[in-house]
C-alpha positions in Angstrom: -14.4 -16.7 80.8 -16.1 -19.7 82.5 -18.7 -19.8 79.7 -15.9 -20.2 77.2 -14.3 -23.1 79.0 -17.8 -24.7 79.4 -18.3 -24.3 75.7 -15.0 -25.9 74.9 -15.9 -28.8 77.2 -19.1 -29.4 75.2 -17.3 -29.0 71.9 -14.7 -31.6 72.9 -17.4 -34.1 73.8 -19.2 -33.5 70.6 -16.2 -33.7 68.3 -14.8 -36.8 70.0 -17.9 -38.8 70.2 -19.2 -37.5 66.8 -15.9 -38.5 65.2 -16.0 -42.0 66.8 -19.4 -42.6 65.3 -19.0 -40.9 62.0 -15.7 -42.5 61.1 -16.3 -45.9 62.6 -19.9 -46.5 61.6 -20.3 -44.4 58.5 -17.1 -43.5 56.7 -15.1 -46.7 57.1 -17.9 -49.1 56.1 -18.6 -46.8 53.1 -15.0 -47.0 52.0 -15.1 -50.8 52.0 -18.5 -50.9 50.2 -17.7 -48.3 47.5 -14.0 -48.8 46.7 -13.0 -51.8 44.6 -9.5 -51.8 46.2 -9.8 -53.2 49.8 -6.2 -52.4 50.5 -6.8 -48.7 49.7 -10.0 -48.7 51.7 -8.1 -50.2 54.6 -5.3 -47.6 54.4 -7.8 -44.7 54.2 -9.9 -46.1 57.1 -6.7 -46.6 59.2 -5.6 -43.0 58.5 -9.1 -41.8 59.6 -9.0 -43.9 62.8 -5.6 -42.5 63.6 -7.0 -38.9 63.3 -9.9 -39.9 65.5 -7.5 -41.3 68.1 -5.5 -38.1 68.2 -8.6 -36.1 68.4 -9.9 -38.3 71.2 -6.7 -38.1 73.2 -6.6 -34.3 72.9 -10.2 -34.0 73.8 -9.8 -36.3 76.8 -6.8 -34.3 78.0 -8.9 -31.1 78.0 -11.9 -32.8 79.6 -9.9 -34.4 82.4 -8.2 -31.1 83.2 -11.5 -29.2 83.0 -13.2 -31.7 85.3 -10.3 -31.7 87.8 -10.2 -27.9 88.0 -14.0 -27.6 88.1 -14.7 -30.3 90.7 -11.3 -30.5 92.4 -11.2 -33.6 94.6 -14.8 -34.4 93.8 -13.7 -35.1 90.2 -12.8 -38.6 91.3 -16.4 -39.2 92.3 -17.7 -38.0 89.0 -19.0 -40.6 86.5 -18.1 -38.2 83.7 -14.5 -38.1 84.8 -14.2 -41.9 84.9 -16.0 -42.3 81.5 -13.5 -39.9 79.9 -10.5 -41.7 81.6 -11.7 -45.1 80.5 -12.3 -43.8 77.0 -8.8 -42.3 77.0 -7.2 -45.5 78.1 -9.0 -47.5 75.4 -8.0 -44.9 72.8 -4.4 -45.1 73.8 -4.4 -48.9 74.0 -5.9 -49.1 70.5 -3.7 -46.5 68.9 -0.4 -47.3 70.6 -0.9 -51.0 71.3 -3.3 -52.8 68.9 -2.7 -50.7 65.8 1.1 -51.2 65.8 0.7 -54.9 66.1 -1.6 -54.9 63.1 0.8 -52.8 61.2 3.7 -55.1 62.0 1.6 -58.1 60.8 1.1 -56.3 57.5 4.8 -55.7 57.2 5.7 -59.3 58.2 3.4 -60.7 55.5 5.1 -58.8 52.6 5.4 -59.2 49.7 1.9 -60.6 49.9 -1.0 -58.8 51.5 -1.7 -59.9 55.1 -5.1 -61.4 54.2 -3.4 -63.6 51.6 -0.6 -64.9 53.8 0.1 -67.1 56.7 -0.5 -64.2 59.2 -4.1 -63.8 58.1 -5.6 -65.5 61.2 -3.5 -63.4 63.6 -4.5 -60.2 61.8 -8.2 -61.1 61.8 -7.9 -61.8 65.6 -6.3 -58.5 66.3 -8.7 -56.7 64.0 -11.5 -58.3 66.1 -9.9 -57.1 69.3 -9.6 -53.6 67.8 -13.2 -53.6 66.7 -14.4 -54.6 70.2 -12.3 -51.9 71.9 -13.7 -49.4 69.4 -17.3 -50.5 70.1 -16.8 -50.2 73.8 -15.4 -46.7 73.3 -18.4 -45.8 71.1 -20.9 -47.0 73.7 -19.1 -45.2 76.5 -19.2 -42.1 74.2 -23.0 -42.3 74.1 -23.0 -42.3 77.9 -20.6 -39.4 77.9 -23.0 -37.4 75.7 -25.9 -38.2 77.9 -24.1 -37.4 81.1 -22.0 -34.5 80.0 -24.1 -32.0 81.9 -23.0 -33.5 85.1 -19.4 -32.4 84.3 -20.6 -28.8 84.3 -22.2 -28.9 87.7 
C-alpha cells in the first residue's frame, strides 16, 4: 500500500506543477494571442487559473498530510514540506485574495470594460501582483519537482 501512496505523492506534484506551467505559460498566452476577443480570452484564462488553484490546493493538502505522516515531527525540517506549504499559501492568497479584488474591479467598472474605465490602473496593478505571485509559485514548483524525492525518504 505504501507504493500506492508514494505514487499518488508523485502524481500530485506532477499534476500541480505541470498545470501551473501549462496553463500559465502556454494556454493563457495562447488564448490572448489567438482570440480576437480579449475579454473572452481573459474569462477563459481566469477559469483555467481557478481550476489550477483548486488542483493545487487539493494536491497540497495530500502532500502535506503525506509528508506529516511519513516524516512525523521531522516533516517540519523538510524542505519539501515548506515548499509545499509556501506554494499552498500563495495559491490560497491568489485565489481567495487577489482574484476577488480583480473580479470586483471588473464589476465596479461596468457597464464599461475594466481596461476602458477609471479603474484600469488599479486592475493593472493587481494583475501585476497576481502575475508575480504566480511566477513565484511556478519557480517554487520547479524546486518541488527537483526535490520531491526527499519527501519519499
